[in-house]
C-alpha positions in Angstrom: -10.0 -40.5 200.3 -8.2 -39.0 197.3 -5.5 -37.6 199.5 -5.0 -41.0 201.1 -4.5 -42.5 197.6 -1.7 -40.1 196.9 -0.1 -40.1 200.4 0.3 -43.8 200.6 2.4 -44.3 197.4 4.4 -41.2 198.3 5.0 -42.4 201.8 6.3 -45.7 200.4 8.7 -43.9 198.3 9.8 -41.6 201.0 10.5 -44.6 203.1 13.2 -45.8 200.8 14.5 -42.4 200.0 17.2 -42.4 202.8 18.7 -45.5 201.2 19.6 -43.5 198.3 22.1 -41.6 200.2 24.6 -41.0 197.3 22.4 -38.3 195.7 20.8 -36.0 198.3 19.0 -33.2 196.5 15.6 -32.5 195.0 14.7 -35.0 192.4 11.5 -35.4 190.3 9.4 -38.5 190.7 6.0 -39.8 189.5 3.4 -42.2 190.9 0.1 -43.4 189.4 -2.9 -42.8 191.7 -6.6 -42.9 190.6 -5.7 -43.6 187.0 -3.5 -40.4 186.8 0.2 -40.2 186.6 1.1 -37.6 189.4 4.4 -35.7 189.3 6.2 -34.5 192.4 9.6 -33.3 193.5 11.1 -34.7 196.7 14.0 -33.1 198.6 16.0 -35.1 200.8 18.5 -33.2 203.1 22.1 -34.2 202.8 22.6 -34.9 206.4 19.6 -37.0 206.8 20.5 -40.4 208.1 18.7 -43.8 207.9 16.3 -43.0 210.8 12.6 -42.0 210.0 12.2 -38.4 209.2 9.0 -36.1 209.1 7.6 -35.3 205.5 6.2 -31.8 204.7 4.0 -31.5 201.7 4.2 -27.9 200.1 1.4 -27.2 197.6 1.5 -24.4 195.0 -1.3 -22.2 194.0 -3.0 -22.1 190.6 -0.6 -21.5 187.8 2.4 -22.5 190.0 4.4 -25.7 189.9 6.7 -27.6 192.3 10.0 -26.2 191.3 8.9 -22.7 191.4 7.3 -23.3 194.8 10.6 -24.7 196.0 12.5 -21.6 195.0 9.8 -19.3 196.3 9.2 -20.9 199.7 12.8 -22.0 200.3 11.5 -25.1 202.4 14.3 -27.1 201.0 16.9 -24.8 202.8 14.8 -25.2 206.0 14.5 -28.9 205.7 18.4 -29.1 205.4 18.6 -27.2 208.6 15.9 -29.0 210.4 16.3 -32.4 208.9 12.9 -33.3 207.3 11.8 -34.3 203.8 9.9 -32.1 201.5 7.6 -33.0 198.7 6.4 -30.5 196.1 3.5 -32.2 194.2 2.3 -30.9 190.9 -1.4 -30.1 190.6 -3.8 -31.4 188.1 -6.2 -29.0 186.5 -7.2 -27.3 183.2 -3.7 -25.9 182.6 -1.9 -29.1 183.1 -4.6 -31.2 181.1 -4.3 -28.6 178.3 -0.4 -28.9 178.4 -0.6 -32.7 178.4 -3.0 -32.6 175.4 -0.7 -30.2 173.5 2.2 -32.5 174.0 0.3 -35.6 172.8 -0.5 -33.6 169.6 2.7 -31.5 168.9 5.4 -33.3 171.0 7.6 -31.4 173.6 9.0 -28.0 172.4 
């Protein structure tokens, strides 16, 4: 059920991604789901046209993040070659919650 709550807003955003053809790259987005603001990066290949395209979700392990996973896995380069969208969602867990709490108290560094 939780995955469906995240996938539906993400699918809606992906559906309009081809309309933003001027900037084809990896861009950070956020969506609210289950009372949490969830962050993700979405890569849209430069050659992707207006037709529907597959979406691949690439998850990082504990301690990782979306941009690091994009660099490590090179899925964006594969997506450019094979013409599919790639989303790199950020996890939620103790480390992220602690960072959010620290930012609320001290502000960004």
